[in-house]
C-alpha positions as CSV (number, residue, x, y, z in Angstrom):
1,V,-48.3,54.3,17.0
2,E,-45.6,56.9,17.6
3,D,-48.3,59.6,18.3
4,T,-50.1,58.8,15.1
5,L,-53.7,57.7,15.2
6,F,-54.7,55.0,12.7
7,R,-58.3,54.1,11.9
8,I,-58.5,50.6,10.6
9,P,-61.5,48.5,9.6
10,K,-62.0,46.0,12.4
11,Q,-62.3,43.1,10.0
12,H,-58.7,43.5,9.0
13,L,-57.5,42.6,12.5
14,V,-60.1,40.3,14.0
15,G,-59.5,36.7,13.3
16,K,-56.0,37.4,12.0
17,S,-54.2,37.8,15.3
18,E,-54.8,36.4,18.8
19,A,-53.3,39.5,20.3
20,F,-55.7,41.9,18.5
21,D,-58.6,39.5,19.1
22,S,-57.9,39.9,22.8
23,M,-57.4,43.7,22.7
24,L,-60.6,44.2,20.8
25,S,-62.8,42.0,23.0
26,L,-65.2,43.5,25.5
27,P,-63.7,43.8,29.0
28,Q,-65.5,42.5,32.1
29,G,-68.3,44.8,33.2
30,G,-69.3,45.6,29.6
31,S,-67.4,48.9,29.4
32,E,-66.1,50.0,26.1
33,P,-62.9,48.2,25.0
34,E,-59.9,49.9,23.6
35,G,-59.7,50.5,19.9
36,V,-63.4,51.3,19.1
37,S,-63.2,55.1,19.4
38,D,-60.7,57.9,19.0
39,D,-61.0,58.5,22.8
40,R,-59.7,55.0,23.6
41,P,-57.2,54.0,21.0
42,I,-55.0,50.9,21.4
43,Q,-51.6,52.1,22.4
44,L,-48.9,50.1,20.6
45,S,-45.8,51.0,22.6
46,G,-42.4,50.3,21.2
47,I,-43.7,49.9,17.6
48,K,-42.3,52.0,14.8
49,K,-44.7,53.8,12.6
50,I,-43.0,52.8,9.4
51,D,-43.2,49.1,10.3
52,F,-46.9,49.4,11.1
53,E,-47.6,51.2,7.9
54,R,-45.9,48.4,6.0
55,L,-48.0,45.8,7.8
56,L,-51.2,47.8,6.9
57,Q,-50.2,47.7,3.2
58,V,-50.6,43.9,3.4
59,L,-53.6,43.7,5.7
60,H,-55.5,46.6,4.1
61,P,-54.1,47.0,0.5
62,I,-55.4,49.8,-1.7
63,D,-55.7,47.4,-4.6
64,T,-57.2,44.2,-3.3
65,T,-56.6,42.4,-6.6
66,K,-52.9,42.1,-6.2
67,Q,-50.2,41.7,-3.5
68,P,-48.6,45.0,-2.4
69,E,-45.1,45.6,-3.8
70,L,-42.8,45.8,-0.8
71,S,-39.0,45.9,-0.6
72,V,-37.0,43.3,1.3
73,N,-37.0,45.7,4.3
74,G,-40.7,46.2,4.0
75,W,-41.4,42.4,4.2
76,V,-39.0,42.2,7.2
77,S,-41.2,44.8,8.9
78,V,-44.3,42.7,8.1
79,L,-42.5,39.6,9.4
80,A,-41.5,41.3,12.6
81,L,-44.9,42.6,13.6
82,S,-46.8,39.5,12.4
83,S,-44.5,37.3,14.5
84,L,-44.9,39.6,17.5
85,W,-48.7,39.5,17.2
86,R,-48.9,35.9,15.8
87,M,-50.7,37.0,12.7
88,T,-51.6,34.8,9.8
89,V,-49.8,37.1,7.4
90,R,-46.5,35.9,8.8
91,K,-46.5,33.0,6.4
92,S,-46.9,35.3,3.4
93,A,-44.0,37.5,4.6
94,I,-41.7,34.4,4.9
95,E,-42.7,33.3,1.4
96,H,-41.9,36.7,-0.1
97,L,-38.5,36.9,1.7
98,T,-37.6,33.4,0.8
99,V,-38.0,34.2,-2.9
100,S,-35.7,37.2,-2.3
101,L,-32.9,35.5,-0.3
102,S,-30.4,36.5,-3.0
103,Q,-30.9,40.1,-1.9
104,I,-30.2,39.3,1.7
105,S,-26.6,38.8,2.8
106,P,-25.8,35.3,4.2
107,A,-25.0,36.7,7.6
108,D,-28.4,38.5,7.7
109,R,-30.2,35.4,6.6
110,I,-28.8,33.6,9.7
111,V,-29.6,36.5,12.0
112,L,-33.2,36.8,10.6
113,G,-33.7,33.1,10.6
114,R,-32.9,32.8,14.2
115,K,-34.8,35.9,15.2
116,Y,-38.0,34.8,13.4
117,S,-37.7,31.0,13.6
118,V,-37.0,30.2,9.9
119,A,-34.6,27.3,9.7
120,Q,-34.3,27.4,5.9
121,W,-32.7,30.9,6.1
122,I,-30.2,29.7,8.6
123,S,-29.2,26.8,6.4
124,S,-29.0,29.0,3.4
125,G,-26.8,31.6,5.1
126,C,-24.4,29.0,6.5
127,E,-24.1,27.2,3.2
128,E,-23.2,30.3,1.3
129,L,-20.6,31.4,3.9
130,A,-19.1,27.9,3.9
131,S,-19.0,27.5,0.1
132,R,-18.0,30.9,-1.3
133,V,-14.4,31.8,-2.1
134,G,-14.1,34.7,0.4
135,V,-13.6,33.7,4.1
136,V,-16.0,34.8,6.8
137,S,-15.2,38.5,7.7
138,L,-14.8,39.8,11.2
139,E,-18.0,41.7,10.8
140,E,-19.9,38.6,9.6
141,G,-18.4,36.6,12.5
142,E,-19.6,39.1,15.0
143,R,-23.1,39.1,13.5
144,V,-23.6,35.3,13.4
145,G,-21.7,34.6,16.6
146,L,-18.4,32.9,17.4
147,S,-19.7,29.4,17.6
148,T,-21.4,29.7,14.1
149,A,-18.3,31.3,12.6
150,L,-16.1,28.5,13.9
151,R,-18.4,25.8,12.6
152,I,-18.5,27.4,9.2
153,Q,-14.7,27.7,9.1
154,H,-14.5,24.0,10.1
155,I,-16.6,23.1,7.1
156,R,-14.5,25.2,4.8
157,E,-11.2,23.7,6.0
158,S,-12.7,20.2,5.9
159,N,-13.7,20.6,2.3
160,F,-10.5,22.2,1.3
161,T,-8.5,19.3,2.9
162,D,-10.7,16.7,1.2
163,C,-10.2,18.5,-2.1
164,L,-6.4,18.3,-1.8
165,Q,-6.3,14.7,-0.5
166,R,-8.7,13.1,-2.9
167,S,-8.8,15.2,-6.0
168,A,-5.7,17.4,-6.4
169,V,-3.1,16.1,-8.7
170,Y,0.2,18.0,-9.2
171,G,1.2,18.5,-12.8
172,G,4.5,19.5,-14.3
173,S,3.1,22.8,-15.4
174,G,3.2,24.0,-11.8
175,S,-0.6,23.8,-11.3
176,Y,-3.1,21.6,-9.5
177,Y,-6.1,20.1,-11.1
178,C,-8.9,19.9,-8.6
179,G,-11.5,17.3,-9.5
180,N,-13.9,18.7,-6.9
181,C,-13.8,22.1,-8.5
182,C,-13.0,20.9,-12.0
183,H,-10.4,23.7,-12.5
184,Y,-6.6,24.0,-12.8
185,H,-5.1,26.3,-10.2
186,L,-1.6,27.7,-9.5
187,C,0.0,26.5,-6.3
188,A,-0.7,29.8,-4.5
189,Q,-4.3,30.0,-5.7
190,M,-6.3,26.9,-4.9
191,Y,-9.8,28.4,-5.3
192,P,-11.6,29.1,-8.6
193,S,-13.9,32.1,-9.0
194,G,-17.4,31.8,-7.6
195,Q,-18.1,28.7,-5.5
196,S,-15.1,27.0,-3.9
197,F,-16.6,23.7,-2.8
198,D,-19.1,21.1,-3.9
199,L,-22.5,22.5,-2.8
200,H,-24.0,19.1,-2.0
201,T,-21.1,18.3,0.4
202,V,-21.4,21.7,2.0
203,K,-25.2,21.3,2.5
204,E,-24.7,17.9,4.1
205,K,-22.0,19.2,6.5
206,V,-24.1,22.2,7.5
207,G,-27.0,19.9,8.2
208,N,-24.9,17.8,10.4
209,L,-23.1,20.5,12.3
210,F,-26.2,22.7,12.8
211,E,-28.6,19.8,13.2
212,A,-29.7,20.5,16.8
213,E,-30.2,24.2,16.2
214,L,-32.1,23.7,13.0
215,K,-34.5,21.2,14.6
216,D,-35.2,23.6,17.5
217,V,-35.8,26.5,15.1
218,E,-38.1,24.4,13.0
219,A,-40.1,23.5,16.1
220,E,-40.3,27.2,17.1
221,G,-41.5,28.1,13.6
222,A,-44.1,25.4,13.6
223,G,-45.5,27.0,16.8
224,F,-46.7,30.0,14.8
225,E,-48.8,27.8,12.5
């Protein structure tokens, strides 16, 4: 990997990845397969050394009594390689990253969810972008794609309109009381701090507008199991 030779106990790879099972199997004719000696190492082209080292921390931990402590980026590296090589440790990487979603920006959740077939992350990212006070930035729109940004903005406008039509009552004090947000707001400032819309409503609308994509991603993710 990047001109670095790694010597790994075979048992940490065999049975945990179809790709490595194939690479370490004997070729026809009984000649020595790759990966059993320094003279014939398995060449992992296009793989970054840091990503491979992070994967090894999980496959071959120094302390076998506990899980390695990796950063969010570390677990993303593990997820990337375990997805590429269809390794069983992919499930563990997804679980660790799901617990740490608050450390991952909503746009990155959507991007990672699509890249590695994790529907829950896509939903989470869309829901946060659609429910927060701040609008989707240009940078976020570029990352998630125009279609996604437009659907998220549609949800925001829909909820804001519903909020005004059903729950906003104008008072003599020059402020609106929003029953959806349970706050009084000045005419020029309709949003409270924090969340701007009812999360249950946002979740439902995200599920409806992204239903087809989420189903496809769930099916792709199930293919790794």
